[in-house]
C-alpha positions as CSV (number, residue, x, y, z in Angstrom):
1,M,84.0,-95.6,1.1
2,T,80.2,-96.1,0.9
3,Q,78.1,-93.1,1.6
4,Q,75.7,-93.7,4.5
5,P,72.1,-92.5,3.9
6,V,71.0,-89.6,5.9
7,S,67.5,-89.7,7.4
8,P,65.2,-86.7,7.6
9,A,65.6,-86.7,11.4
10,Q,69.3,-86.2,11.0
11,Q,69.0,-83.4,8.4
12,D,69.2,-80.4,10.8
13,G,72.3,-81.8,12.5
14,A,73.9,-82.4,9.1
15,D,73.1,-78.9,8.0
16,A,74.8,-77.5,11.1
17,G,77.9,-79.6,10.5
18,T,78.1,-78.6,6.9
19,V,78.0,-75.0,7.8
20,S,80.9,-75.3,10.2
21,A,83.0,-77.1,7.7
22,T,82.3,-79.0,4.5
23,S,85.4,-81.0,4.8
24,P,88.2,-81.7,7.4
25,E,90.5,-79.5,5.4
26,S,88.0,-76.7,5.5
27,A,87.6,-77.1,9.2
28,A,91.3,-76.8,9.8
29,R,91.5,-73.8,7.6
30,H,88.6,-72.0,9.2
31,G,90.0,-72.7,12.7
32,G,86.5,-73.4,13.9
33,P,83.3,-71.3,14.2
34,R,84.6,-69.2,17.1
35,S,87.8,-68.2,15.2
36,L,85.7,-67.3,12.1
37,G,83.2,-65.3,14.2
38,L,86.1,-63.4,15.7
39,R,87.5,-62.5,12.3
40,L,84.0,-61.3,11.1
41,D,83.7,-59.2,14.3
42,V,87.1,-57.6,13.5
43,R,85.9,-56.9,9.9
44,N,82.7,-55.3,11.2
45,L,84.6,-53.2,13.7
46,S,86.9,-52.1,10.8
47,L,83.8,-51.0,8.8
48,L,82.6,-49.1,11.8
49,G,85.9,-47.3,12.0
50,V,85.7,-46.4,8.3
51,L,82.2,-45.1,8.9
52,A,83.4,-43.0,11.8
53,V,86.2,-41.5,9.7
54,L,83.7,-40.6,7.0
55,V,81.4,-38.9,9.5
56,A,84.5,-37.0,10.8
57,V,85.3,-35.9,7.2
58,G,81.8,-34.9,6.5
59,G,81.6,-33.0,9.8
60,F,84.9,-31.2,9.0
61,T,84.2,-30.2,5.4
62,K,80.5,-29.3,5.8
63,P,79.8,-29.1,9.6
64,D,76.6,-27.1,9.3
65,Q,75.1,-29.2,6.6
66,F,76.4,-32.8,7.2
67,L,75.8,-32.9,10.9
68,D,72.3,-31.4,10.6
69,T,69.6,-33.7,11.8
70,S,67.7,-33.5,8.5
71,N,70.8,-34.5,6.5
72,L,71.5,-37.5,8.8
73,Q,67.8,-38.6,8.4
74,L,68.2,-38.2,4.6
75,V,71.4,-40.4,4.6
76,L,69.6,-43.2,6.6
77,T,66.5,-42.9,4.4
78,Q,68.5,-43.2,1.2
79,A,70.4,-46.1,2.7
80,S,67.1,-47.9,3.5
81,V,66.0,-48.6,-0.1
82,I,69.3,-50.1,-1.3
83,G,69.8,-51.6,2.1
84,V,66.7,-53.8,1.9
85,V,67.9,-54.9,-1.6
86,T,71.3,-55.7,-0.2
87,V,69.9,-58.0,2.5
88,G,68.4,-60.2,-0.1
89,M,71.5,-60.0,-2.3
90,T,73.7,-61.1,0.6
91,F,71.7,-64.3,1.0
92,V,72.0,-65.1,-2.7
93,I,75.8,-64.4,-2.8
94,I,76.4,-66.5,0.3
95,S,74.7,-69.4,-1.5
96,G,77.2,-69.0,-4.3
97,G,74.8,-67.2,-6.7
98,I,74.4,-63.7,-8.0
99,D,71.4,-61.5,-8.9
100,L,72.0,-58.9,-11.5
101,S,68.3,-58.1,-11.9
102,V,67.5,-56.5,-8.6
103,G,67.6,-52.9,-9.9
104,A,65.3,-53.8,-12.8
105,I,62.9,-55.7,-10.5
106,V,62.7,-52.6,-8.3
107,A,61.9,-50.5,-11.4
108,L,59.3,-52.9,-12.6
109,A,57.6,-53.3,-9.2
110,S,57.5,-49.5,-8.7
111,V,55.9,-48.7,-12.0
112,W,53.4,-51.6,-11.9
113,A,52.4,-50.5,-8.4
114,T,51.9,-46.9,-9.4
115,T,49.7,-47.4,-12.5
116,V,46.3,-45.6,-12.4
117,A,44.5,-49.0,-12.1
118,T,46.6,-50.1,-9.1
119,Q,46.3,-46.8,-7.3
120,E,42.5,-47.2,-7.3
121,Y,43.1,-49.8,-4.6
122,G,44.9,-47.4,-2.3
123,F,47.8,-48.1,0.1
124,V,47.2,-51.8,0.2
125,G,46.9,-52.2,-3.5
126,I,50.3,-50.4,-4.1
127,L,52.1,-52.4,-1.4
128,F,50.6,-55.7,-2.5
129,T,51.4,-55.1,-6.1
130,A,55.0,-54.1,-5.4
131,V,55.6,-57.2,-3.3
132,V,53.9,-59.6,-5.7
133,V,55.8,-58.3,-8.7
134,G,59.0,-58.7,-6.8
135,L,58.1,-62.3,-5.7
136,G,57.1,-63.1,-9.3
137,C,60.4,-62.0,-10.8
138,G,62.2,-63.8,-8.0
139,L,60.3,-67.0,-8.8
140,V,61.2,-66.8,-12.5
141,N,64.9,-66.3,-11.5
142,G,64.8,-69.2,-9.1
143,L,63.2,-71.6,-11.5
144,L,65.7,-70.7,-14.3
145,V,68.7,-71.1,-12.0
146,A,67.6,-74.0,-9.7
147,Y,65.5,-76.2,-12.1
148,G,66.4,-74.8,-15.5
149,G,70.1,-75.3,-14.9
150,I,71.0,-71.8,-16.2
151,V,74.0,-70.0,-14.8
152,P,72.8,-67.3,-12.3
153,F,74.7,-64.6,-14.2
154,I,72.9,-65.4,-17.5
155,A,69.5,-66.0,-15.9
156,T,69.4,-62.8,-13.9
157,L,70.9,-60.8,-16.8
158,A,68.0,-61.9,-18.9
159,M,65.6,-60.8,-16.2
160,L,67.4,-57.5,-16.0
161,A,66.8,-56.8,-19.7
162,S,63.2,-58.1,-19.6
163,A,62.1,-56.2,-16.5
164,R,63.6,-53.0,-17.7
165,G,61.9,-53.4,-21.1
166,L,58.5,-54.2,-19.4
167,A,58.9,-51.2,-17.1
168,L,59.5,-48.9,-20.0
169,Q,56.5,-50.4,-21.9
170,I,54.2,-49.8,-18.9
171,T,55.2,-46.2,-18.4
172,D,55.8,-45.4,-22.0
173,G,58.8,-43.4,-20.7
174,R,56.7,-41.2,-18.5
175,T,56.8,-40.6,-14.7
176,Q,53.8,-42.0,-12.9
177,I,52.8,-39.7,-10.0
178,V,51.4,-41.2,-6.8
179,S,48.1,-39.7,-5.7
180,V,47.4,-41.9,-2.7
181,Q,47.9,-39.6,0.2
182,S,48.3,-42.3,2.8
183,V,51.4,-43.5,0.9
184,L,52.8,-40.0,0.5
185,D,52.3,-39.2,4.2
186,L,54.9,-41.8,5.1
187,G,57.6,-39.6,3.5
188,I,56.9,-36.4,5.5
189,P,58.5,-35.5,8.8
190,D,55.1,-35.6,10.6
191,S,55.2,-39.4,10.2
192,Y,58.6,-39.8,11.8
193,I,58.6,-41.9,15.0
194,L,60.9,-40.3,17.6
195,G,62.6,-38.5,14.8
196,I,63.2,-41.7,12.8
197,P,61.6,-42.0,9.3
198,P,59.3,-45.0,8.7
199,L,61.5,-46.1,5.9
200,V,64.5,-46.5,8.3
201,L,62.3,-48.5,10.7
202,V,61.4,-50.9,7.8
203,F,65.1,-51.2,6.9
204,A,65.9,-52.0,10.5
205,A,63.2,-54.6,10.7
206,V,64.3,-56.3,7.5
207,T,67.9,-56.2,8.8
208,V,67.0,-57.8,12.1
209,I,64.8,-60.5,10.4
210,G,67.6,-61.2,7.9
211,W,70.2,-61.6,10.7
212,L,67.9,-64.0,12.6
213,V,67.1,-66.1,9.5
214,L,70.8,-66.3,8.5
215,N,72.2,-67.0,12.0
216,R,69.4,-68.7,14.0
217,T,67.5,-70.9,11.5
218,T,68.0,-74.1,9.5
219,F,67.3,-72.0,6.4
220,G,70.3,-69.9,7.1
221,R,72.6,-72.8,7.8
222,R,71.5,-74.5,4.6
223,T,72.2,-71.3,2.7
224,V,75.8,-71.3,4.0
225,A,76.2,-75.0,3.3
226,V,75.0,-74.7,-0.3
227,G,77.4,-71.8,-0.9
228,G,80.3,-73.6,0.8
229,N,80.0,-76.9,-1.0
230,A,76.8,-77.7,-2.9
231,E,77.6,-81.4,-3.5
232,A,78.4,-81.9,0.2
233,A,75.1,-80.2,1.1
234,R,73.2,-82.5,-1.3
235,L,74.8,-85.6,0.3
236,A,73.8,-84.2,3.7
237,G,70.2,-84.4,2.6
238,I,69.6,-80.7,1.7
239,D,67.4,-80.1,-1.4
240,V,69.9,-77.7,-3.1
241,R,67.6,-76.8,-5.9
242,R,64.7,-75.9,-3.6
243,Q,67.0,-73.9,-1.4
244,R,68.2,-71.8,-4.4
245,L,64.6,-71.3,-5.5
246,F,63.7,-69.9,-2.0
247,L,66.8,-67.7,-2.0
248,Y,65.8,-66.0,-5.3
249,L,62.2,-65.6,-4.0
250,L,63.7,-63.9,-0.9
251,S,65.7,-61.6,-3.1
252,G,62.6,-60.8,-5.1
253,L,60.6,-60.1,-1.9
254,C,63.3,-57.6,-0.8
255,C,63.1,-55.9,-4.2
256,G,59.4,-55.6,-3.9
257,I,59.7,-54.0,-0.4
258,A,62.5,-51.7,-1.7
259,A,60.2,-50.6,-4.6
260,F,57.5,-49.6,-2.1
261,L,60.0,-47.7,0.0
262,L,61.2,-45.9,-3.2
263,I,57.7,-45.0,-4.1
264,I,57.3,-43.4,-0.7
265,L,60.6,-41.6,-1.0
266,S,60.1,-40.2,-4.6
267,G,56.3,-40.1,-4.7
268,S,56.4,-41.7,-8.2
269,G,57.2,-44.7,-10.3
270,Q,59.7,-44.5,-13.1
271,N,61.3,-47.1,-15.4
272,T,64.7,-45.6,-14.5
273,N,64.2,-46.5,-10.8
274,G,66.8,-48.8,-9.3
275,N,69.5,-47.9,-11.8
276,L,72.7,-49.7,-10.8
277,Y,71.2,-51.0,-7.6
278,E,72.7,-54.4,-8.5
279,L,76.2,-53.0,-8.5
280,D,75.7,-51.1,-5.3
281,A,74.2,-54.1,-3.5
282,I,77.0,-56.4,-4.6
283,A,79.6,-53.9,-3.7
284,A,78.1,-53.3,-0.2
285,A,78.0,-57.1,0.4
286,I,81.6,-57.5,-0.7
287,I,83.1,-54.8,1.5
288,G,80.9,-56.2,4.3
289,G,82.8,-59.5,4.0
290,T,80.6,-61.7,1.8
291,L,82.6,-63.9,-0.4
292,L,81.6,-63.9,-4.1
293,S,82.5,-67.5,-4.2
294,G,79.9,-68.2,-1.6
295,G,79.9,-69.9,1.8
296,R,80.5,-66.9,4.0
297,G,78.9,-63.5,4.7
298,T,77.1,-61.4,7.3
299,I,74.0,-59.2,7.3
300,V,75.6,-56.7,9.6
301,G,78.7,-56.3,7.4
302,S,76.5,-55.8,4.3
303,V,74.4,-53.1,6.1
304,L,77.6,-51.4,7.2
305,G,78.8,-51.5,3.6
306,V,75.5,-49.8,2.5
307,L,76.0,-47.1,5.1
308,V,79.6,-46.5,4.0
309,F,78.6,-46.0,0.4
310,T,75.6,-43.9,1.2
311,T,77.7,-41.6,3.4
312,I,80.4,-41.3,0.8
313,T,77.8,-40.2,-1.8
314,N,76.3,-37.7,0.7
315,I,79.7,-36.1,1.4
316,F,80.5,-35.9,-2.3
317,V,77.1,-34.2,-3.0
318,L,77.5,-31.7,-0.2
319,N,81.0,-30.8,-1.4
320,N,79.7,-30.4,-5.0
321,L,82.0,-33.1,-6.4
322,Q,81.1,-34.6,-9.7
323,S,79.4,-38.0,-9.9
324,D,82.2,-39.5,-11.9
325,V,84.5,-38.9,-9.0
326,Q,82.0,-40.7,-6.7
327,Q,82.0,-43.7,-9.0
328,I,85.9,-43.8,-9.1
329,A,86.0,-43.7,-5.3
330,K,83.4,-46.5,-5.1
331,G,85.3,-48.6,-7.7
332,A,88.6,-48.1,-5.7
333,I,86.8,-49.3,-2.5
334,I,85.4,-52.4,-4.3
335,V,88.8,-53.3,-5.7
336,A,90.5,-52.9,-2.3
337,A,87.9,-55.1,-0.6
338,V,88.3,-57.9,-3.2
339,L,92.1,-57.7,-2.9
340,V,91.8,-58.1,0.9
341,Q,89.5,-61.1,0.4
342,R,92.0,-62.7,-2.0
343,R,94.9,-62.1,0.4
344,T,93.0,-63.6,3.3
345,L,92.0,-66.6,1.2
346,R,95.6,-67.2,0.1
347,N,96.8,-67.1,3.7
348,G,94.0,-69.5,4.7
349,E,92.4,-67.0,7.1
350,V,88.8,-67.4,5.8
């Protein structure tokens, strides 16, 4: 059967159709967008239930500490940094890719933005540098993956090693203290708006924007289409390589924003910043319902995944449980989430 050419005017319509189903068999398996949306809502409700159970456990084991307003603010603040990274990671995974370099990019952006030379330019200089470094690393990743033909795992692994090495070289193993007061002020209670830390407000804004982009724009539909079936997306008129480049730029942008939030939170820049962020972001996206094979995922689910992991860590710390036990618990949750995904895929439910 001859493939009919698709005009630019038909492109948006083709994107929407590709998102819904990249083939008749896929459409039958999905049961249509409404059926898929219902299942995603059930998953998100399940995560909310898990989060409610964790809050109950924390309130039962350490009621005076866990339910204290300052502790709840701390949980949300800590979730904000990795949460912003997870939003970018979700887009990349939905497209069928992966980004192992996010933690290293956060570290590099944080130390580059806190050098003595950068701090001379004040608040704007630190923010601008963090964002530009993140975008620069994302650009390199995108070019290697989209136009260099390098497997995302290898390309981003190379960036992980390079960014960590450069961050260590810049700091020479030392902690760089932030002296710009306007940056430090954002981390103190006096800067809270209606009791909400500024970092949480930034996280909320990134989440809302991410949700709108994924669910209400052509860019979001193209992202899902590329992850679902890259060849079908190409035949529908989507520039797959350019889309992948933009996705890694988006991930780098989120890392730059997260690096700035981390600078506010810690008041410093260190080459060890962002350690294991890549694993935490991937894990949060997975338990939130994002398929590692691409083609499906939600921003809301990923954010709930971040909150679940952050709450677990907080409960463990308050109860003086060792970090190795925390890692075991997180590992068990990740395995359980993947097994659930495999089961639903086998039963044709996703």
